[in-house]
N, C-alpha and C positions, 0 to 999 in steps of 0.2 A: 504494500500500500504506500502510495506516494504522500509525502508530507504536504499539508495545505500551506500555501503561501499567500500573503497579502502584500499590497503595495501602497506606497505613499509618494508624494512629490516633495522633494527637498529643494527649497529656494536658497540659492547662494547669492548673497548681496553683491559681492564684488565679482566682476568678470575675471575668470581665471584663464591664463593662457593654456595651450594644449598640454604642456608638460605638467603644470600644476593640477589640471583637471585629471590627467591620467594618474598622477600620484594619489589624488584624493580618491579616485575610483578604486585603485588597488587597496588603499587603506580601509575603505568602507567594505569592500568585498571580503577582506580579511576578518572583519568583525563577525563573531560567532552568530550564526543565524541568518546573515545576509546572503541571499542566493543570487542576486543580480543587481547591477547598477548600470543604468542606461541613460544616455543623453543624446541630444541631437545637436549637431554643430550650429544650427540656426537658433537654438535656444540653450546656450551653454550655462545659463543661470539656473536651469531646472534639471534636476536629476530624478529619475524614477527609480525607486529603491524597492526591490522585492525582498521579503524576509519571511522566515518561519516564525509565527507568533508563539510557538511553544518553546522557542530558544532565545528570543529577544523581543524588544518592543520598539515602536517607532521613536519613542522618546530616548531610548538607550542609543539608537543609531544617531539621532540628532546630537546627543551629548558627545558621542564618539567623533562626529564631524567637527563640533565646536572645539574639541581638544586638539584638533589638527590646525588650530588658529584660523578657522573659517567662520565667518559670520553667516549663520544659516538659520532657517526656520522651516517648520512643517507648514505646507499649504494645502495638503490634501491627504485624505486617508482612504 
């Protein structure tokens, strides 16, 4: 049986360059329970985060992003 995942949108206040965005994506995907991080180059301030709610929460992922010195907030669940 496959684990259920949910997603939310993370808004990044400052526009990140490609390298910084790739680094953030790697660090978020390394967070326990995060299963995918996606963004579109046309909207680099928005990240779609998929996660397993039995292993983490959206607020824990947000806190993890903030600890990467990123000003961010949840804008969708």
